[in-house]
KEGUFI-618281 format. One record per residue: x, y, z of N, C-alpha, C in turn; residue in three letters; residue number from 1. Coordinates in pm, 1 decimal, padded with zeros to 6 digits. Atoms other than C-alpha are relative to their C-alpha. Example, Ala and Ser with C-alpha at 12.3 -4.5 7.8 and 13.67 -1.06 7.14 Angstrom:
! KEGUFI-618281
        nxx        nyy        nzz       caxx       cayy       cazz        cxx        cyy        czz   residuo   num
    00089.0   -00119.0    00000.0    01230.0   -00450.0    00780.0    00090.0    00120.0    00000.0       ALA     1
   -00082.0   -00119.0   -00006.0    01367.0   -00106.0    00714.0   -00077.0    00109.0    00073.0       SER     2
This chain:
! KEGUFI-618281
        nxx        nyy        nzz       caxx       cayy       cazz        cxx        cyy        czz   residuo   num
   -00090.3    00112.9   -00010.5   -04785.7    00087.1    01374.1    00093.3   -00011.8   -00121.0       MET     1
   -00091.6    00009.4    00114.3   -04647.9    00084.1    01014.7    00114.7    00102.3    00007.3       PRO     2
   -00106.9   -00099.8   -00013.2   -04452.8    00403.0    01091.1    00108.2   -00050.1    00095.1       ALA     3
   -00095.2    00056.0   -00095.5   -04290.0    00226.9    01385.7    00086.6   -00107.4   -00066.7       PHE     4
   -00073.2    00104.6    00071.6   -04193.4   -00071.5    01169.5    00095.9    00063.7   -00100.3       VAL     5
   -00085.2   -00069.8    00095.7   -04057.4    00164.7    00902.5    00120.7    00062.0    00070.0       GLU     6
   -00109.9   -00058.5   -00074.7   -03846.7    00339.3    01167.0    00102.2   -00108.1    00039.0       MET     7
   -00090.4    00109.7   -00036.7   -03701.8    00005.1    01283.5    00079.6   -00045.8   -00122.7       ILE     8
   -00067.7    00040.5    00122.9   -03621.3   -00095.4    00924.8    00106.0    00102.7   -00038.4       VAL     9
   -00094.4   -00105.6    00033.0   -03452.1    00240.6    00868.2    00122.6   -00006.3    00092.1       GLN    10
   -00112.1    00009.0   -00095.8   -03240.8    00203.3    01184.3    00089.6   -00119.4   -00031.7       LYS    11
   -00079.1    00118.4    00035.9   -03130.6   -00146.0    01079.5    00081.6    00028.7   -00125.7       ILE    12
   -00070.5   -00032.8    00124.4   -03039.3   -00018.3    00732.1    00115.6    00095.7    00027.8       ALA    13
   -00107.3   -00093.3   -00035.4   -02835.1    00263.6    00887.6    00113.1   -00071.6    00073.0       GLU    14
   -00100.8    00071.8   -00077.7   -02652.6    00017.5    01114.3    00080.0   -00097.5   -00085.5       ALA    15
   -00067.1    00100.1    00083.0   -02558.7   -00222.4    00833.7    00141.5    00041.0   -00041.4       ALA    16
   -00138.3   -00036.2    00035.6   -02255.3   -00020.6    00711.5    00095.1   -00009.0    00119.4       PRO    17
   -00084.2    00010.4   -00119.7   -02126.8   -00010.9    01069.3    00037.5   -00145.7    00023.0       ILE    18
   -00027.0    00142.7   -00017.6   -02156.9   -00389.2    01092.8    00103.3   -00047.8   -00100.9       GLU    19
   -00098.0    00039.1    00102.1   -01965.9   -00429.0    00766.0    00138.1    00053.3    00035.6       ASN    20
   -00128.9   -00056.8   -00037.6   -01692.6   -00196.1    00888.7    00061.4   -00077.4    00115.5       SER    21
   -00049.4    00076.0   -00114.2   -01662.5   -00384.9    01216.4    00046.0   -00138.3   -00046.2       VAL    22
   -00038.6    00131.8    00050.6   -01654.7   -00718.4    01032.7    00132.7    00007.0   -00074.5       SER    23
   -00126.1   -00016.0    00073.3   -01379.7   -00592.7    00801.2    00115.5    00023.6    00095.8       ASP    24
   -00105.2   -00028.7   -00098.1   -01182.1   -00459.4    01099.0    00041.1   -00127.5    00073.3       PHE    25
   -00028.7    00123.8   -00073.7   -01210.3   -00786.7    01292.0    00072.3   -00099.3   -00090.2       VAL    26
   -00066.7    00090.6    00093.4   -01113.8   -00987.8    00984.3    00145.2    00041.9   -00020.0       ALA    27
   -00136.3   -00049.3    00015.1   -00807.4   -00766.9    00939.6    00085.8   -00030.3    00120.7       GLY    28
   -00073.8    00028.3   -00123.7   -00704.6   -00806.4    01302.7    00033.6   -00148.6    00007.5       VAL    29
   -00024.8    00144.7   -00003.5   -00741.7   -01184.9    01281.8    00105.6   -00040.4   -00101.8       LEU    30
   -00099.2    00032.6    00102.9   -00540.7   -01198.0    00960.0    00139.5    00045.3    00043.7       GLU    31
   -00129.8   -00048.2   -00047.6   -00262.0   -00984.5    01107.8    00053.3   -00087.3    00112.9       ASN    32
   -00041.3    00086.0   -00110.7   -00255.4   -01198.5    01421.1    00050.0   -00134.3   -00052.1       THR    33
   -00042.3    00127.6    00057.8   -00234.6   -01517.6    01215.5    00135.6    00013.8   -00067.9       ALA    34
   -00129.4   -00021.3    00066.1    00051.0   -01371.8    01011.9    00112.8    00012.8    00101.9       ASN    35
   -00102.5   -00015.2   -00103.4    00241.6   -01272.3    01326.5    00030.3   -00133.5    00067.0       LYS    36
   -00021.4    00129.8   -00063.7    00189.2   -01613.3    01485.1    00073.8   -00095.7   -00092.2       LEU    37
   -00066.8    00091.6    00093.0    00305.0   -01792.4    01170.7    00149.9    00028.7   -00007.6       SER    38
   -00143.1   -00031.5   -00000.3    00639.8   -01610.2    01192.8    00071.9   -00070.4    00113.9       ARG    39
   -00060.0    00064.7   -00116.6    00699.3   -01771.1    01532.1   -00016.0   -00150.7   -00001.7       PHE    40
    00023.0    00144.1    00011.0    00593.5   -02117.2    01417.8    00133.2   -00070.2   -00025.7       GLU    41
   -00123.7    00075.2    00017.1    00877.3   -02363.9    01452.9   -00023.6   -00110.9   -00100.3       GLN    42
    00013.4    00098.5    00105.8    00931.0   -02589.1    01156.6    00068.9   -00130.2    00040.3       ARG    43
   -00061.1    00129.1   -00036.5    00992.4   -02962.4    01220.5    00125.2   -00030.6   -00081.2       PRO    44
   -00117.5    00030.0    00080.9    01243.5   -02977.5    00933.9    00124.4    00072.6    00049.7       GLU    45
   -00113.6   -00070.5   -00059.3    01462.6   -02735.7    01132.8    00060.0   -00078.9    00115.9       ASP    46
   -00047.5    00077.6   -00111.4    01508.2   -03006.1    01393.6   -00050.0    00051.3    00134.5       GLY    47
    00055.3   -00058.4   -00122.6    01313.6   -02804.0    01647.8   -00123.4   -00078.1    00041.7       GLU    48
    00119.3    00067.5   -00052.1    01043.1   -02949.3    01868.2   -00118.1    00095.2   -00006.9       THR    49
    00122.1   -00080.6    00005.9    00692.9   -02822.0    01803.1   -00103.8   -00060.7    00093.6       THR    50
    00108.9    00048.5   -00086.2    00376.4   -02858.5    02005.4   -00058.2   -00127.5   -00058.0       ILE    51
    00056.4    00119.5    00063.6    00250.8   -03111.3    01750.8    00089.2   -00121.5    00024.0       GLU    52
   -00091.4    00111.1   -00023.0    00564.6   -03324.8    01799.3   -00004.6   -00049.8    00143.9       ASN    53
    00006.1    00037.8   -00141.1    00523.6   -03323.4    02178.2   -00122.7   -00086.1    00025.5       ILE    54
    00126.1    00070.9   -00021.9    00161.7   -03440.7    02166.5    00002.4   -00127.4   -00074.4       ALA    55
């Protein structure tokens, strides 16, 4: 049984770098998306109507 537990621990340790890489990738995608969306954000001082002004 201890060998089985050791194997599971080893597999989790091997997977950890993959999880970090995926987390970094997702964070990058979210940051890029936020930056792109902010370029299309209409500013109230421009006299334009925004979603916040409608609600």
